[in-house]
C-alpha positions in Angstrom: 320.0 153.5 -0.8 320.8 152.3 2.7 324.2 153.9 2.6 322.7 157.2 1.3 320.1 157.2 4.1 322.7 156.6 6.8 324.9 159.4 5.5 321.9 161.8 5.4 320.9 161.0 9.0 324.5 161.5 10.1 324.5 164.9 8.4 321.3 166.0 10.2 322.6 164.8 13.6 325.8 166.8 13.1 323.9 169.9 12.1 321.7 169.5 15.2 324.7 169.3 17.4 326.2 172.4 15.8 323.0 174.4 16.3 322.8 173.3 20.0 326.4 174.3 20.5 325.8 177.8 19.0 322.8 177.8 21.3 319.8 180.0 21.8 318.7 181.8 25.0 318.4 178.7 27.1 322.0 177.7 27.0 324.7 178.3 29.7 327.2 179.8 27.3 329.1 182.9 28.3 327.6 185.1 25.7 324.7 187.5 26.2 324.8 187.5 30.1 323.3 190.7 31.3 322.3 189.4 34.8 323.4 190.7 38.2 326.8 188.9 38.0 328.0 190.5 34.8 329.8 193.5 36.4 333.5 193.7 36.3 335.8 194.7 39.2 339.5 194.9 39.8 341.2 191.6 40.1 341.8 190.5 43.7 339.4 193.1 45.1 336.7 192.4 47.7 334.2 193.6 45.1 335.4 191.0 42.6 335.3 188.2 45.3 331.8 189.1 46.3 330.5 189.4 42.8 332.0 186.1 41.7 330.5 184.4 44.8 327.2 186.0 44.1 326.7 186.3 47.9 327.2 188.9 50.6 326.8 188.6 54.3 325.4 191.8 55.9 325.3 192.2 59.6 322.4 194.3 60.9 320.1 194.7 63.9 317.0 192.5 64.3 315.3 194.5 67.1 315.2 198.1 65.9 312.1 199.4 64.2 312.8 201.6 61.2 316.4 200.5 60.8 316.6 196.7 61.3 313.7 194.7 62.6 313.2 191.0 62.0 309.7 190.4 60.7 307.3 187.5 60.8 308.9 186.2 57.5 312.2 185.8 59.3 313.8 188.6 57.3 315.0 192.0 58.7 313.5 195.2 57.4 314.5 198.8 57.8 316.6 201.7 56.5 319.9 199.9 57.2 318.6 196.8 55.4 317.6 198.9 52.4 321.1 200.5 52.3 322.5 197.0 52.3 320.3 195.9 49.4 321.4 199.0 47.4 325.1 198.2 48.0 324.6 194.6 47.0 323.0 195.7 43.8 326.0 197.9 43.0 328.1 194.7 43.5 325.9 192.9 41.0 324.4 190.7 43.7 320.6 190.1 43.7 318.5 190.7 46.8 317.8 187.0 47.3 321.6 186.3 47.6 322.0 188.6 50.6 322.5 186.7 53.9 321.6 188.8 56.9 323.0 188.0 60.3 322.2 189.7 63.6 325.0 191.9 64.9 324.2 193.3 68.4 326.3 196.3 69.4 328.8 194.3 71.5 329.9 192.0 68.7 330.1 194.2 65.6 333.8 194.7 65.4 334.4 191.0 66.2 332.2 189.8 63.4 334.0 191.9 60.9 337.4 190.9 62.1 336.4 187.2 62.0 334.9 187.4 58.5 331.5 186.5 59.8 330.1 189.5 58.0 331.3 191.2 54.9 329.8 194.6 56.0 327.9 195.7 59.1 325.1 198.2 58.7 323.6 198.3 62.2 323.0 201.8 63.5 326.8 201.8 63.9 328.2 205.0 65.2 331.6 205.9 63.8 334.2 206.7 66.5 338.0 206.6 66.8 338.0 203.6 69.2 336.2 201.4 66.7 338.4 202.7 63.9 341.4 201.1 65.6 339.9 197.7 64.8 337.8 198.2 61.6 337.2 200.8 58.8 334.0 202.7 58.1 332.4 203.9 54.9 330.1 206.9 55.3 328.5 208.3 57.4 325.2 207.8 55.6 323.0 209.2 58.5 323.5 211.3 61.6 321.3 210.4 64.5 321.3 211.9 68.1 321.1 210.2 71.5 317.8 210.7 73.2 315.9 209.3 76.2 312.6 207.3 76.2 310.4 207.1 79.3 307.0 205.8 80.1 304.2 208.0 78.8 303.1 209.2 82.3 306.6 210.0 83.6 307.3 213.7 84.1 310.3 213.3 86.4 312.9 212.8 83.6 313.5 215.7 81.4 316.9 214.9 80.0 320.2 213.2 80.9 320.8 215.5 83.9 317.8 213.9 85.5 320.0 210.9 86.3 322.6 212.9 88.3 320.5 212.6 91.5 321.2 208.8 91.5 317.7 207.6 92.0 316.8 206.6 88.4 317.7 203.6 86.4 318.5 203.8 82.6 318.9 201.0 80.1 321.0 200.7 77.0 322.7 198.1 74.8 326.0 196.5 75.9 328.9 197.8 73.9 326.9 200.7 72.4 328.0 204.4 72.2 324.8 205.5 74.1 325.7 203.2 77.0 329.1 204.8 77.3 327.8 208.4 76.8 325.1 208.2 79.5 327.7 207.1 82.1 328.9 210.7 82.6 325.4 211.7 83.8 325.2 208.9 86.4 325.9 209.3 90.1 326.3 205.5 90.6 326.9 203.6 87.3 326.8 200.2 89.0 323.3 200.9 90.5 321.8 203.0 87.7 323.0 201.6 84.4 321.3 198.4 83.1 322.6 196.9 79.9 321.2 194.1 77.6 322.4 192.7 74.4 319.5 194.1 72.4 317.2 197.2 72.9 314.0 195.2 72.8 314.9 193.9 76.3 315.4 197.5 77.4 311.9 198.4 76.1 310.5 195.4 77.9 312.2 196.5 81.1 310.9 200.0 80.8 307.3 198.7 80.3 307.5 196.5 83.3 309.0 199.2 85.6 312.4 197.5 86.1 314.1 200.7 84.7 313.0 204.3 84.4 314.3 205.1 81.0 315.9 203.8 77.8 318.6 205.7 76.0 319.8 205.2 72.4 319.5 207.2 69.2 316.4 209.2 68.5 315.0 207.4 65.4 315.4 204.0 67.1 313.4 205.2 70.1 310.7 206.7 67.8 310.3 203.2 66.3 309.6 201.7 69.7 307.2 204.5 70.5 305.3 203.9 67.3 305.1 200.2 67.9 303.9 200.7 71.5 301.3 203.3 71.1 300.5 205.2 74.2 303.1 203.5 76.4 306.3 205.5 75.8 307.5 209.1 74.9 310.7 211.0 74.4 312.0 213.1 77.3 313.9 216.3 76.6 316.0 216.9 73.5 318.8 215.0 71.6 322.1 215.5 73.4 324.7 214.1 71.0 325.4 213.6 67.3 325.9 210.0 66.2 327.2 209.5 62.6 326.2 206.1 61.4 328.8 204.3 59.2 329.1 201.0 57.4 331.7 198.7 59.0 334.2 196.7 57.0 337.5 195.1 57.2 340.4 197.2 58.5 342.7 198.4 55.6 340.3 197.5 52.7 340.6 201.0 51.2 339.3 200.0 47.8 336.1 198.5 49.2 335.6 201.5 51.5 336.0 203.8 48.4 333.6 201.7 46.5 330.9 201.9 49.2 331.5 205.7 49.6 331.0 206.2 45.9 327.8 204.1 46.1 326.4 206.2 48.9 327.0 209.4 47.0 325.2 207.8 44.0 322.3 206.9 46.3 322.0 210.5 47.5 321.6 211.8 44.0 319.5 209.1 42.2 316.6 208.9 44.7 317.6 205.5 46.2 318.4 207.1 49.6 315.2 209.1 49.8 313.1 206.1 48.8 314.8 203.9 51.4 314.1 206.4 54.1 310.4 206.9 53.2 309.8 203.2 53.0 311.2 202.5 56.5 312.3 205.0 59.1 310.4 207.7 57.4 307.2 206.2 58.8 308.3 207.4 62.2 310.2 210.5 61.1 308.7 212.2 58.0 311.7 214.6 57.7 313.8 212.9 55.1 317.4 213.5 56.0 320.0 214.9 53.6 322.8 212.4 53.0 325.8 213.6 54.9 329.2 214.1 53.3 331.2 210.8 53.4 334.5 210.9 55.2 337.2 209.6 52.8 339.9 209.3 55.4 
């Protein structure tokens, strides 16, 4: 009887181990995984690397209402941030696995080159000089340079107002708007003030240290909305600024992947929702997604 009982217990134990190995839904086996990481990409591609790591580092702005503004919870929010989330989702990376880092205008190319960011989505105007160092997917939005002044100022009506040489204008160091406004200045050294972030320009305008701030229209509309009654736009837009997504130079497959994703977002409602939830609060005219440039 003792031998029979021992044999029976051994059989039950073996069966229990077999059931556990075949596993139910709580196991860590490789079957039945339909989570974010289950997508497949070409071996050796950036997409595969990011998907396997289940992490992506996205460079964005932390000081620009509507596009990238760091909130009280320590996380950035805005149109650029939403585009980043959508791209991460296409890579099979959940939202909580996105690491956001601040990328002011002057360091965007550097951060991409040094692998500090996998992509940069930061009101990043595509131009030939930048394309010498990095690649761009997109554009995904076309902005226009504008001028913001104090609400009671009637002396500035557009960029030509700076030609007299008696007005100071602020912009971000290393930005396209900072370069563009120079052609309207009588004395660049005396008139152009640059900071690393636009919030410092807005503060300088409010305190009277400068007479105007210049950058892209939607960014300025965000500052106007957040500072009700203090600021206004002067004149009209005077450039076109196609915003792109910066990535490593020569990574054609990744650029193609992002361009494909952008076109998908245009058609499935992702793009429109991202706008209405963010920048659309300042500009209710939802833009049409521009044609991507597959150079």
